[in-house]
mmCIF file as gemmi writes it, N, C-alpha and C atoms, coordinates in Angstrom:
data_model
loop_
_atom_site.group_PDB
_atom_site.id
_atom_site.type_symbol
_atom_site.label_atom_id
_atom_site.label_alt_id
_atom_site.label_comp_id
_atom_site.label_asym_id
_atom_site.label_entity_id
_atom_site.label_seq_id
_atom_site.pdbx_PDB_ins_code
_atom_site.Cartn_x
_atom_site.Cartn_y
_atom_site.Cartn_z
_atom_site.occupancy
_atom_site.B_iso_or_equiv
_atom_site.pdbx_formal_charge
_atom_site.auth_seq_id
_atom_site.auth_asym_id
_atom_site.pdbx_PDB_model_num
ATOM 1 N N . UNK Axp A 1 ? 0.826 -1.23 0.031 1 0 ? 1 A 1
ATOM 2 C CA . UNK Axp A 1 ? 0.062 -0.088 -0.091 1 0 ? 1 A 1
ATOM 3 C C . UNK Axp A 1 ? 0.863 1.267 -0.02 1 0 ? 1 A 1
ATOM 4 N N . UNK Axp A 2 ? 0.419 2.146 -0.817 1 0 ? 2 A 1
ATOM 5 C CA . UNK Axp A 2 ? 1.343 3.459 -0.905 1 0 ? 2 A 1
ATOM 6 C C . UNK Axp A 2 ? 0.838 4.35 0.138 1 0 ? 2 A 1
ATOM 7 N N . UNK Axp A 3 ? 1.868 5.209 0.632 1 0 ? 3 A 1
ATOM 8 C CA . UNK Axp A 3 ? 1.581 6.088 1.786 1 0 ? 3 A 1
ATOM 9 C C . UNK Axp A 3 ? 1.12 7.429 1.07 1 0 ? 3 A 1
ATOM 10 N N . UNK Axp A 4 ? 0.551 8.241 1.865 1 0 ? 4 A 1
ATOM 11 C CA . UNK Axp A 4 ? 0.107 9.48 1.288 1 0 ? 4 A 1
ATOM 12 C C . UNK Axp A 4 ? 1.235 10.263 0.552 1 0 ? 4 A 1
ATOM 13 N N . UNK Axp A 5 ? 2.251 10.252 1.343 1 0 ? 5 A 1
ATOM 14 C CA . UNK Axp A 5 ? 3.548 11.038 0.68 1 0 ? 5 A 1
ATOM 15 C C . UNK Axp A 5 ? 3.87 10.504 -0.663 1 0 ? 5 A 1
ATOM 16 N N . UNK Axp A 6 ? 3.706 9.17 -0.799 1 0 ? 6 A 1
ATOM 17 C CA . UNK Axp A 6 ? 4.074 8.539 -2.067 1 0 ? 6 A 1
ATOM 18 C C . UNK Axp A 6 ? 2.972 8.918 -3.156 1 0 ? 6 A 1
ATOM 19 N N . UNK Axp A 7 ? 1.624 8.989 -2.774 1 0 ? 7 A 1
ATOM 20 C CA . UNK Axp A 7 ? 0.856 9.482 -3.69 1 0 ? 7 A 1
ATOM 21 C C . UNK Axp A 7 ? 1.114 10.867 -4.238 1 0 ? 7 A 1
ATOM 22 N N . UNK Axp A 8 ? 1.401 11.714 -3.22 1 0 ? 8 A 1
ATOM 23 C CA . UNK Axp A 8 ? 1.887 13.068 -3.621 1 0 ? 8 A 1
ATOM 24 C C . UNK Axp A 8 ? 3.023 13.199 -4.557 1 0 ? 8 A 1
ATOM 25 N N . UNK Axp A 9 ? 3.906 12.326 -4.36 1 0 ? 9 A 1
ATOM 26 C CA . UNK Axp A 9 ? 5.152 12.205 -5.236 1 0 ? 9 A 1
ATOM 27 C C . UNK Axp A 9 ? 4.784 11.731 -6.656 1 0 ? 9 A 1
ATOM 28 N N . UNK Axp A 10 ? 3.841 10.752 -6.758 1 0 ? 10 A 1
ATOM 29 C CA . UNK Axp A 10 ? 3.427 10.309 -8.095 1 0 ? 10 A 1
ATOM 30 C C . UNK Axp A 10 ? 2.664 11.585 -8.757 1 0 ? 10 A 1
ATOM 31 N N . UNK Axp A 11 ? 2.093 12.269 -8.144 1 0 ? 11 A 1
ATOM 32 C CA . UNK Axp A 11 ? 1.307 13.46 -8.667 1 0 ? 11 A 1
ATOM 33 C C . UNK Axp A 11 ? 2.378 14.313 -9.637 1 0 ? 11 A 1
ATOM 34 N N . UNK Axp A 12 ? 3.763 14.106 -9.349 1 0 ? 12 A 1
ATOM 35 C CA . UNK Axp A 12 ? 4.82 14.865 -10.026 1 0 ? 12 A 1
ATOM 36 C C . UNK Axp A 12 ? 4.598 14.626 -11.575 1 0 ? 12 A 1
ATOM 37 N N . UNK Axp A 13 ? 3.767 13.435 -11.904 1 0 ? 13 A 1
ATOM 38 C CA . UNK Axp A 13 ? 3.777 13.135 -13.321 1 0 ? 13 A 1
ATOM 39 C C . UNK Axp A 13 ? 3.109 14.311 -13.993 1 0 ? 13 A 1
ATOM 40 N N . UNK Axp A 14 ? 2.329 14.946 -13.481 1 0 ? 14 A 1
ATOM 41 C CA . UNK Axp A 14 ? 1.711 16.192 -14.011 1 0 ? 14 A 1
ATOM 42 C C . UNK Axp A 14 ? 2.697 17.341 -14.273 1 0 ? 14 A 1
ATOM 43 N N . UNK Axp A 15 ? 3.857 17.244 -13.59 1 0 ? 15 A 1
ATOM 44 C CA . UNK Axp A 15 ? 4.836 18.283 -13.76 1 0 ? 15 A 1
ATOM 45 C C . UNK Axp A 15 ? 5.85 17.747 -14.717 1 0 ? 15 A 1
ATOM 46 N N . UNK Axp A 16 ? 5.585 16.716 -15.516 1 0 ? 16 A 1
ATOM 47 C CA . UNK Axp A 16 ? 6.455 16.311 -16.664 1 0 ? 16 A 1
ATOM 48 C C . UNK Axp A 16 ? 7.311 15.123 -16.392 1 0 ? 16 A 1
ATOM 49 N N . UNK Axp A 17 ? 7.233 14.421 -15.004 1 0 ? 17 A 1
ATOM 50 C CA . UNK Axp A 17 ? 8.081 13.324 -14.697 1 0 ? 17 A 1
ATOM 51 C C . UNK Axp A 17 ? 7.479 12.217 -15.423 1 0 ? 17 A 1
ATOM 52 N N . UNK Axp A 18 ? 8.17 11.248 -15.924 1 0 ? 18 A 1
ATOM 53 C CA . UNK Axp A 18 ? 7.738 9.994 -16.612 1 0 ? 18 A 1
ATOM 54 C C . UNK Axp A 18 ? 7.084 8.957 -15.398 1 0 ? 18 A 1
ATOM 55 N N . UNK Axp A 19 ? 6.337 8.117 -15.897 1 0 ? 19 A 1
ATOM 56 C CA . UNK Axp A 19 ? 5.727 7.102 -15.042 1 0 ? 19 A 1
ATOM 57 C C . UNK Axp A 19 ? 6.819 6.024 -14.656 1 0 ? 19 A 1
ATOM 58 N N . UNK Axp A 20 ? 7.72 5.868 -15.704 1 0 ? 20 A 1
ATOM 59 C CA . UNK Axp A 20 ? 9.027 4.962 -15.29 1 0 ? 20 A 1
ATOM 60 C C . UNK Axp A 20 ? 9.762 5.51 -14.271 1 0 ? 20 A 1
ATOM 61 N N . UNK Axp A 21 ? 10.239 6.903 -14.412 1 0 ? 21 A 1
ATOM 62 C CA . UNK Axp A 21 ? 10.985 7.464 -13.301 1 0 ? 21 A 1
ATOM 63 C C . UNK Axp A 21 ? 10.472 7.448 -11.811 1 0 ? 21 A 1
ATOM 64 N N . UNK Axp A 22 ? 9.183 7.689 -11.882 1 0 ? 22 A 1
ATOM 65 C CA . UNK Axp A 22 ? 8.472 7.602 -10.574 1 0 ? 22 A 1
ATOM 66 C C . UNK Axp A 22 ? 8.484 6.292 -10.028 1 0 ? 22 A 1
ATOM 67 N N . UNK Axp A 23 ? 8.248 5.26 -10.82 1 0 ? 23 A 1
ATOM 68 C CA . UNK Axp A 23 ? 8.205 3.908 -10.438 1 0 ? 23 A 1
ATOM 69 C C . UNK Axp A 23 ? 9.589 3.511 -9.762 1 0 ? 23 A 1
ATOM 70 N N . UNK Axp A 24 ? 10.548 3.794 -10.572 1 0 ? 24 A 1
ATOM 71 C CA . UNK Axp A 24 ? 11.8 3.654 -10.114 1 0 ? 24 A 1
ATOM 72 C C . UNK Axp A 24 ? 12.272 4.199 -8.762 1 0 ? 24 A 1
ATOM 73 N N . UNK Axp A 25 ? 11.797 5.481 -8.622 1 0 ? 25 A 1
ATOM 74 C CA . UNK Axp A 25 ? 12.119 6.12 -7.41 1 0 ? 25 A 1
ATOM 75 C C . UNK Axp A 25 ? 11.428 5.408 -6.125 1 0 ? 25 A 1
ATOM 76 N N . UNK Axp A 26 ? 10.212 5.145 -6.317 1 0 ? 26 A 1
ATOM 77 C CA . UNK Axp A 26 ? 9.369 4.695 -5.361 1 0 ? 26 A 1
ATOM 78 C C . UNK Axp A 26 ? 9.424 3.062 -5.112 1 0 ? 26 A 1
ATOM 79 N N . UNK Axp A 27 ? 10.166 2.429 -6.107 1 0 ? 27 A 1
ATOM 80 C CA . UNK Axp A 27 ? 10.269 1.025 -6.123 1 0 ? 27 A 1
ATOM 81 C C . UNK Axp A 27 ? 9.002 0.359 -6.15 1 0 ? 27 A 1
ATOM 82 N N . UNK Axp A 28 ? 8.065 0.833 -6.982 1 0 ? 28 A 1
ATOM 83 C CA . UNK Axp A 28 ? 6.844 0.143 -7.328 1 0 ? 28 A 1
ATOM 84 C C . UNK Axp A 28 ? 6.762 -0.011 -8.799 1 0 ? 28 A 1
ATOM 85 N N . UNK Axp A 29 ? 5.691 -0.951 -9.265 1 0 ? 29 A 1
ATOM 86 C CA . UNK Axp A 29 ? 5.5 -1.263 -10.707 1 0 ? 29 A 1
ATOM 87 C C . UNK Axp A 29 ? 4.896 0.083 -11.328 1 0 ? 29 A 1
ATOM 88 N N . UNK Axp A 30 ? 5.11 0.158 -12.665 1 0 ? 30 A 1
ATOM 89 C CA . UNK Axp A 30 ? 4.552 1.261 -13.428 1 0 ? 30 A 1
ATOM 90 C C . UNK Axp A 30 ? 3.085 1.186 -13.259 1 0 ? 30 A 1
ATOM 91 N N . UNK Axp A 31 ? 2.519 -0.101 -13.191 1 0 ? 31 A 1
ATOM 92 C CA . UNK Axp A 31 ? 1.105 -0.349 -13.308 1 0 ? 31 A 1
ATOM 93 C C . UNK Axp A 31 ? 0.512 0.299 -12.046 1 0 ? 31 A 1
ATOM 94 N N . UNK Axp A 32 ? 1.166 0.232 -10.867 1 0 ? 32 A 1
ATOM 95 C CA . UNK Axp A 32 ? 0.752 0.698 -9.647 1 0 ? 32 A 1
ATOM 96 C C . UNK Axp A 32 ? 0.725 2.278 -9.719 1 0 ? 32 A 1
ATOM 97 N N . UNK Axp A 33 ? 1.738 3.066 -10.439 1 0 ? 33 A 1
ATOM 98 C CA . UNK Axp A 33 ? 1.795 4.405 -10.583 1 0 ? 33 A 1
ATOM 99 C C . UNK Axp A 33 ? 0.562 4.767 -11.629 1 0 ? 33 A 1
ATOM 100 N N . UNK Axp A 34 ? 0.252 4.034 -12.594 1 0 ? 34 A 1
ATOM 101 C CA . UNK Axp A 34 ? -0.81 4.216 -13.364 1 0 ? 34 A 1
ATOM 102 C C . UNK Axp A 34 ? -2.19 4.21 -12.796 1 0 ? 34 A 1
ATOM 103 N N . UNK Axp A 35 ? -2.398 3.391 -11.831 1 0 ? 35 A 1
ATOM 104 C CA . UNK Axp A 35 ? -3.641 3.055 -11.121 1 0 ? 35 A 1
ATOM 105 C C . UNK Axp A 35 ? -3.811 4.499 -10.148 1 0 ? 35 A 1
ATOM 106 N N . UNK Axp A 36 ? -2.776 4.881 -9.599 1 0 ? 36 A 1
ATOM 107 C CA . UNK Axp A 36 ? -2.901 6.031 -8.625 1 0 ? 36 A 1
ATOM 108 C C . UNK Axp A 36 ? -3.244 7.29 -9.532 1 0 ? 36 A 1
ATOM 109 N N . UNK Axp A 37 ? -2.632 7.362 -10.753 1 0 ? 37 A 1
ATOM 110 C CA . UNK Axp A 37 ? -2.937 8.552 -11.59 1 0 ? 37 A 1
ATOM 111 C C . UNK Axp A 37 ? -4.255 8.603 -12.042 1 0 ? 37 A 1
ATOM 112 N N . UNK Axp A 38 ? -4.902 7.297 -12.23 1 0 ? 38 A 1
ATOM 113 C CA . UNK Axp A 38 ? -6.269 7.266 -12.806 1 0 ? 38 A 1
ATOM 114 C C . UNK Axp A 38 ? -7.314 7.169 -11.624 1 0 ? 38 A 1
ATOM 115 N N . UNK Axp A 39 ? -6.87 7.056 -10.409 1 0 ? 39 A 1
ATOM 116 C CA . UNK Axp A 39 ? -7.755 7.142 -9.301 1 0 ? 39 A 1
ATOM 117 C C . UNK Axp A 39 ? -8.244 8.561 -9.014 1 0 ? 39 A 1
ATOM 118 N N . UNK Axp A 40 ? -9.232 8.754 -8.077 1 0 ? 40 A 1
ATOM 119 C CA . UNK Axp A 40 ? -9.686 9.932 -7.701 1 0 ? 40 A 1
ATOM 120 C C . UNK Axp A 40 ? -8.797 11.127 -7.405 1 0 ? 40 A 1
ATOM 121 N N . UNK Axp A 41 ? -8.965 12.184 -7.786 1 0 ? 41 A 1
ATOM 122 C CA . UNK Axp A 41 ? -7.968 13.374 -7.371 1 0 ? 41 A 1
ATOM 123 C C . UNK Axp A 41 ? -8.02 13.748 -6.076 1 0 ? 41 A 1
């Protein structure tokens, strides 16, 4: 389960970060990052 801080980190995708870069930094799958981005804001 991702922490709230991690969710805020994933929101950096809107600032131009790639899904792959975020996944590597958080050590989670790209699919997990996509799920968070697709979820409720």
